[in-house]
N, C-alpha and C positions, 0 to 999 in steps of 0.2 A: 817206606814211603814210596804206599803203589800208586804202580798209574794204570791209567786203561790201555786194556792190547793194543789199541791205534797208536797209541804214544809215543812206548815204549822203545820200537827201536830208533827212534829219536833223540832221548834223556839217553840210551847208552851213546849213540854217536855223538854228546855231546852238541846240538844242533836246538833242546831244550834247558833251560839252564835256569828255571824260576818255572815256582806254579805259584797257583792262590786257594788258598781252601778257608770253607766256611765253618772253623772248628771252635768249639765254646771254648778253650783251652788252648796253646799251646803243644803236639803230641810225636814232635821232636825239636832239637837243639841245636844251635850251633857247632862242630867238634862231630855233631853223634854222625853216624854212619848206617845207614840203610838200604833194605832191597826196593829194587824196581820195580819185581813181581813175580810172581814163582818161578823160581831156576835160573832169575834175569841176576846181571853184575848188581854193584852197589854203589852209590851216589853217599856223597858227605856234604852237610848245611855247610854253608859258609855264614848264610846269617834267615832271621827272622822275624817278622816284624807288624803289627797291625797296620794296616792301610782301608781308606774307606774303597767303595768300587767304582766310582767317581774322578776316583786321582790316579785310577789306573792307565798309564802311556800306551801308545799304541806300538810303543818301539817294545814294553815289556809283553802286548797282549799275541806277537808276533815273537817275541825271547819263548812266551808258556807256549809254542804250535799252535796257537788259534790261530782260522785267518782275519776272526774278526771278535770286537768285544761282546757282543750279543752270543757268536759261539760262548766266548771264553765264560759268560753268564747264563748258560742251561746248565755248561760241564763245571761248572762251582757250585749249580744250585741243587746239588743231590741231599744237600743238610739242610734244603727251607730257601725262600724265596730269596734273590738278593736285588735288592733298592741299588740307587747310585749314593744313599749314607750308610748300605750296609758293608760293617767290618767284615773283613775279609786278612789271613794271613798268607802274608809277601815272603814266601819262600826261596831262596838262592840257593843253590847249589851247584856242584859240580862232580862228575862220573871219578872213578877209581879208578 
């Protein structure tokens, strides 16, 4: 599961523990181990579920390493626009 370069250090330090992805279908599975980026460490997925963007809490926004909801919306929108009712995959993970 690739992360933007500016987030990788925080992911590897265990400061980021959730990610929101605009995927058509899941690309990871619970128990799966995935590289954080080229030449980086690994994470293990704890859970994955579909949530509406509007249901993402402020605490989850911070756990995703973002300062606010608008920044999270912009980062996750690389695959298309995100409205409040858009479904995203919430991926919870830990560093190995």
